C-alpha positions in Angstrom: -4.2 41.7 56.8 -4.6 41.2 60.5 -8.0 39.8 61.4 -10.1 42.1 63.5 -7.6 44.9 63.5 -8.8 48.1 61.8 -6.5 49.7 59.3 -7.1 53.2 58.4 -5.9 55.8 56.0 -4.9 59.1 57.7 -5.7 62.0 55.5 -3.6 65.0 56.3 -2.4 68.3 55.0 0.9 69.0 53.3 3.2 71.5 55.1 1.4 74.4 56.6 -1.8 74.1 54.5 -5.0 75.2 56.2 -3.3 78.0 58.1 -6.2 80.3 57.2 -6.5 83.8 58.5 -10.3 83.9 58.1 -10.1 86.9 55.7 -9.1 84.9 52.6 -12.3 83.4 51.4 -12.2 81.3 48.2 -14.8 81.2 45.4 -15.9 77.6 45.1 -18.2 75.7 42.7 -21.5 74.6 44.3 -23.3 71.5 43.1 -25.0 68.4 44.4 -26.9 65.6 42.6 -27.9 61.9 42.9 -27.2 59.7 39.9 -28.3 56.2 39.1 -25.8 55.5 36.4 -22.7 57.0 34.8 -22.4 60.8 35.0 -20.4 63.4 33.1 -20.2 67.0 34.4 -17.5 68.1 32.0 -19.8 70.5 30.2 -21.7 71.6 33.3 -21.8 75.3 34.2 -21.6 75.4 38.0 -22.7 78.2 40.3 -20.0 79.6 42.6 -20.2 80.5 46.3 -17.8 82.2 48.7 -16.2 79.8 51.2 -14.1 80.7 54.3 -12.1 77.5 54.6 -11.5 76.3 51.1 -13.3 74.2 48.5 -14.3 70.5 48.5 -15.7 68.0 46.1 -16.7 64.4 46.8 -18.2 61.4 45.1 -19.9 58.5 46.9 -21.1 55.4 45.1 -23.0 52.3 46.3 -23.6 49.3 44.0 -25.4 46.0 44.2 -22.4 44.4 42.5 -24.8 43.5 39.7 -25.0 46.7 37.6 -27.3 48.9 39.8 -25.8 51.9 41.4 -26.6 55.1 43.4 -23.9 57.9 43.2 -23.8 61.1 45.1 -21.8 64.1 43.7 -21.2 67.1 45.9 -19.1 70.3 45.4 -19.0 73.2 47.8 -17.3 74.7 50.8 -14.9 72.6 52.9 -16.5 71.8 56.2 -15.4 69.6 59.1 -11.9 68.9 60.3 -8.9 69.6 58.2 -7.6 66.0 58.7 -9.2 62.6 59.3 -9.4 59.0 58.4 -11.2 57.2 55.6 -12.4 53.8 56.8 -13.3 51.0 54.5 -13.7 47.2 54.8 -12.5 45.2 51.9 -14.5 42.2 53.0 -17.7 44.1 53.2 -20.6 44.0 50.7 -22.4 45.6 49.0 -19.5 47.3 47.2 -19.1 51.0 47.6 -16.5 53.7 47.1 -15.9 57.2 48.3 -13.5 59.9 47.2 -13.0 63.3 48.9 -10.9 66.2 47.6 -10.1 69.6 49.1 -8.2 72.6 47.7 -7.4 76.2 48.6 -7.6 78.3 45.4 -10.6 79.9 43.6 -12.8 77.5 41.7 -10.4 74.6 42.3 -13.0 72.0 43.0 -13.5 70.9 39.4 -11.5 67.7 39.2 -14.1 65.0 40.0 -16.3 65.4 36.9 -17.1 62.0 35.5 -17.9 58.4 36.5 -14.3 57.6 35.6 -13.2 58.6 39.1 -14.9 55.5 40.4 -13.7 51.9 40.0 -15.9 49.2 38.5 -18.1 48.1 41.4 -19.9 45.5 39.3 -17.0 43.4 37.9 -17.6 40.1 36.3 -16.5 37.2 38.5 -13.0 35.9 38.0 -12.9 33.0 37.4 -16.3 33.3 35.7 -18.1 30.8 38.0 -21.4 31.1 39.9 -22.4 29.9 43.3 -25.7 28.5 42.3 -27.6 31.0 44.5 -30.2 33.2 42.9 -31.2 36.5 44.7 -33.3 39.6 44.1 -31.2 42.7 43.2 -32.3 46.3 43.4 -31.0 49.6 44.6 -32.8 53.0 45.0 -33.5 56.0 47.2 -37.2 55.3 47.6 -38.8 52.1 49.0 -40.8 51.7 45.7 -37.5 51.5 43.8 -36.9 48.2 45.5 -40.2 46.3 45.4 -40.0 42.8 44.1 -41.7 43.9 40.9 -38.8 46.3 40.3 -36.1 43.9 41.4 -34.0 41.7 39.0 -33.3 38.1 39.6 -29.5 37.6 39.5 -27.2 34.6 39.6 -24.7 35.2 42.4 -21.0 35.1 42.0 -19.0 32.1 43.2 -18.1 33.5 46.7 -21.7 34.8 47.3 -24.0 32.1 48.4 -26.5 34.0 50.5 -29.0 36.8 49.8 -29.1 40.3 51.4 -31.7 43.0 52.0 -31.3 46.2 53.8 -31.4 50.0 54.0 -29.4 52.9 55.1 -28.1 56.4 54.4 -25.5 57.9 52.1 -24.2 61.3 53.3 -21.7 63.9 52.1 -21.7 67.3 53.5 -25.3 68.5 53.8 -26.6 66.0 51.2 -28.0 62.8 52.7 -30.3 60.3 50.9 -31.8 57.0 52.1 -31.0 53.9 50.2 -32.8 50.6 49.9 -31.1 47.5 48.5 -31.3 43.8 47.7 -28.4 41.8 46.4 -26.2 38.7 46.8 -23.7 38.4 49.7 -21.0 36.3 51.2 -21.8 33.9 54.1 -20.0 36.2 56.5 -22.6 38.9 55.7 -20.2 41.7 56.6 -22.0 45.0 56.0 -19.9 48.1 56.5 -20.0 51.1 54.3 -17.0 53.5 53.8 -16.9 56.4 56.3 -14.9 59.5 57.1 -15.3 62.7 59.0 -16.9 64.2 55.8 -18.8 61.3 54.3 -20.7 58.2 55.4 -22.3 55.2 53.8 -24.3 53.7 56.7 -26.0 50.4 55.9 -28.0 47.9 58.0 -29.5 44.7 56.8 -29.7 40.9 57.1 -28.7 37.9 55.1 -30.7 34.7 54.4 -30.1 31.3 52.9 -32.3 29.9 50.1 -33.2 30.8 46.5 -34.7 34.3 46.2 -35.1 34.5 50.0 -34.5 38.3 50.2 -38.1 39.1 49.5 -39.0 40.8 52.8 -39.7 44.5 53.2 -36.6 46.7 52.8 -38.2 49.4 55.0 -38.2 47.2 58.1 -35.7 48.3 60.9 -32.4 46.4 60.7 -30.3 46.7 63.8 -27.1 45.2 62.2 -25.9 42.7 59.7 -26.0 39.0 60.4 -22.2 38.8 61.0 -20.4 38.3 64.3 -16.8 39.2 65.0 -15.6 35.7 64.5 -17.5 35.4 61.2 -16.5 38.7 59.7 -12.9 39.9 60.2 -12.7 43.6 59.7 -9.8 44.8 57.7 -9.9 48.5 57.1 -8.0 49.8 54.1 -7.7 51.9 51.0 -9.5 54.9 49.6 -9.0 58.5 48.8 -7.9 59.7 45.5 -5.9 62.7 46.3 -4.5 64.4 49.4 -6.9 66.8 51.1 -6.3 70.6 51.1 -2.9 70.2 49.7 -2.5 73.6 48.3 -3.2 74.9 44.7 -5.0 72.5 42.4 -3.4 71.8 39.1 
């Protein structure tokens, strides 16, 4: 991957999709919720709404990398542009993932139903070695979720030798929640959440060196991460499970 050169995924429509007349509204499922662990909506009875531009569903997940997660699930009307780019940085931490799906038939936004649509964002290190650094780890949508009393002490993975603390927002459609986080990080301290025209994981924070050094307030204003361009090559890549608004859903 070229250092410092953004790579993007262009999300487009197949053929003449999205050529709507404005008179062909779809019935779409409507749902939104925040989860702090695995979710399963396969038995859920969703409400339906009328949508002029098709249906959408999205799942956003942010993780400490040490078995703490916040996941947003949203279903509803398609809003925003019909095409766009999903930007992610494979060198960035904390780990996150976003998937967006659009479709053009009645009640078609029922594919993203379980936590299985997400990859494992807290994998065991491979090889199973540690860096020797210990940091506080927590993640929540309220400041009190991330007090030191509610934070775990974790042994950092081999490539993570500094500690991180920060805050931000996770947004999909009209659903936006604040997030507060402490965890381990790499020395580059590259902090860049996945973003697209329809979703955004916006994080700010700072890294520190020293055992359990990430003990400051997570509500303080962070202007940026501690990385500089030379320290943190940005390589944009990957994400999006299925093409957007690609006609009838199977």
